[in-house]
C-alpha positions, 0 to 999 in steps of 0.5 A: 802288365795287361792281357790284350786280345786282338781280333782281326781277320788279317793274321799280319795285323794280329802278329804285328800287334802281338809282337809290339805289345809282348815286347812291353811285357803284356800277354797278347791273345790273338784270334782271326775270327769273331767266334774265336775272339769271343770265346777267348774273351769269355775264357780270359777276360782281357783288360783291353780288346782290339777288335776289327770292325769288318770280318767275314762271318761274325762282324766286329759289331756282332762280337761287340754285342756278344762282349756286352752281353757278358761284360758291360764295362769291357774296354774295346777299341775298334780297329778298322780300315773301312768302317762306315758311319753307321757301323761306327754309330752302332759301336758307339751305342754299344759303348766302344772305348775308342776307334783306331784306323788301320794304317796308323803308326804303332805308337798311336795305337799303343797310346790309345791302348795305354790310355784305355788301360789307365782307366780303372778296371779289374782284370788278369795280368800276366807275362807274354806266353811263348805260344799263340792263343 
């Protein structure tokens, strides 16, 4: 199974996605801030990162830039509720894997994540841990 990193300042979103993907045997790491998310990315190199675009402090675009500085091929899905066209253009220029709107059904988010996972890439796989990252 895959390692998935969820970076979102809304703890409820992190917890919901964690529970959903853990049930399918994936390891899910969560971070409620950009700096914490980038540190987890560097330490664990997840197979896919779900990244909120609008966060206080380090924005999703800033986190994506940092991710690209260490891994040009990392799979990153932007998950946002209020992103602007300019922000989406910036993310596309940085090679984002895809965009998802908050409020989509979980199966739509899962389908996008599994589509990203189905493309070749190396990365660690493991079972879902009992503790939060």
